[in-house]
N, C-alpha and C positions, 0 to 999 in steps of 0.2 A: 504496499500502500505506500503510496506515495504521497506524503502528508501538502509538498512542497503544489502537491496540485490545488489543492483548495485556497491557496491565495494568491492564484496568476489574477491578472486585471479581467481575463474571461472567465473567468468560474465565478469571480464577486460580482461584478457589474453588468455580465449578457445573462442574456433568457433564451434559453433553446424555447423555441414557441411550437416547436414537433410531438414531444414529449413530456411527462411528468416523470421526474425519475421517485424511487422508490428513497432515496434520503430528501427528498423535497417531500414526500408524503410523510415521514418521518414528525416533519415542522405540525403537521397538520394534526399527527396523533396525540404525539406530546405537547397540543395547544390544547387538544381535546380532553385528554388524562387534565392537565393542570387545570381547567374550569371544573372539570366534577369533583378534583380534590380541596379547591376553594368549595362548594357546595357544601360539601361533606364538614370545612370547617365555620363553612356559616352555621349547618346544625348541629356540630356540635359546640359550636359558643353557646348556642340557649341554653346547655347544659351543663356550661362551666359550673365549674363548685364555686370559683369565687371570682371576683373583679379583676384579678392579677390574670389570669386564667383567660379569661373573655378577652381581656387587651392583647395578650399572646395570640390566641386564635383570632382576632380580628384583623392585627398586622399583618399576619400569615394568610387571612384570605386575601388579604389588597393584593399582598404580592403574585400572591398565584392567580387570582382576578385577570390582574393587568397582566403579565405573563402568556397567559393560557389565551384571552381573547385576542392580541396582539399576533400573537404567532397564527391565529384563525383567520383573521383579517390578510396575514402575509398571504395565508396559504389560497384566499381569495385573490389577491391582486396576483400570485404565481400565476395563479389558471385562468386571471383573464388578460394576462399577460400586460400588466404595467409595466412603464419599460423601467422605473428605478425602485419604487415600492418592493416590485416582486421580484428584484435582484437576492441572491444570496446574502450579499453585504447586510443587507437591512434585518435578515433572518437574522443575522449572526450579530448582531447589533441588539436585537431584541434580548436575544440570549444574556449575552453581557449583561445590559443592563435588569435582568430579572434577577441575574446570577449576583451582581454586587447590590442589590438593593437585598434579596432576600441575606447576603452574608452578611451586611452592616445590621438588618432587621435580625437576627438571630443574635450578633455580639452585642446589640446594647440591652435588648429583651433580656438574654439571660446573663448578662453583666448584674443589671438591677431585680430578678426574679428574685431570687433569694432572701433582699432585702425588704421587697414589696409584699410577698407572700408573708414574710415576717411579721412586720408591721398589721398586715390586713387579719391576719390572727391573732394578735394582741389586741386589738381593735375589737374583734367579734371577742373577745372573753372578757375584756371589759365592759361592752355593753350587755353582757350576760348578767350579771351582779346589779347594772344601774336600774335604777326601778321605773319602768315605763308610764 
């Protein structure tokens, strides 16, 4: 497998209007999976045991729904042979943006997760003994 062929100008910016390759269908399938995962996270958000968990699931939902819908829209542009927006460069740009956003979200949330969870638990403990 020649990795250099994925970074040529022809691969990144030209569209083969004759056929959609299995590699391009991979973007369609990954977009659909990300949208389904976002829907599952939205449903799981309603069953979250604490607001901290709800916040984490909501942030992950945002990342997955953006990435999934963006990939599905890219595939539509690719299918319709829209010149720039259907190029592989845009597809890989969407993947890169989604990956960076996911990593930054996970680092930020997981860095503060235990502190926020502990503060919420202490608040719940305090509220349990306060008169209503």
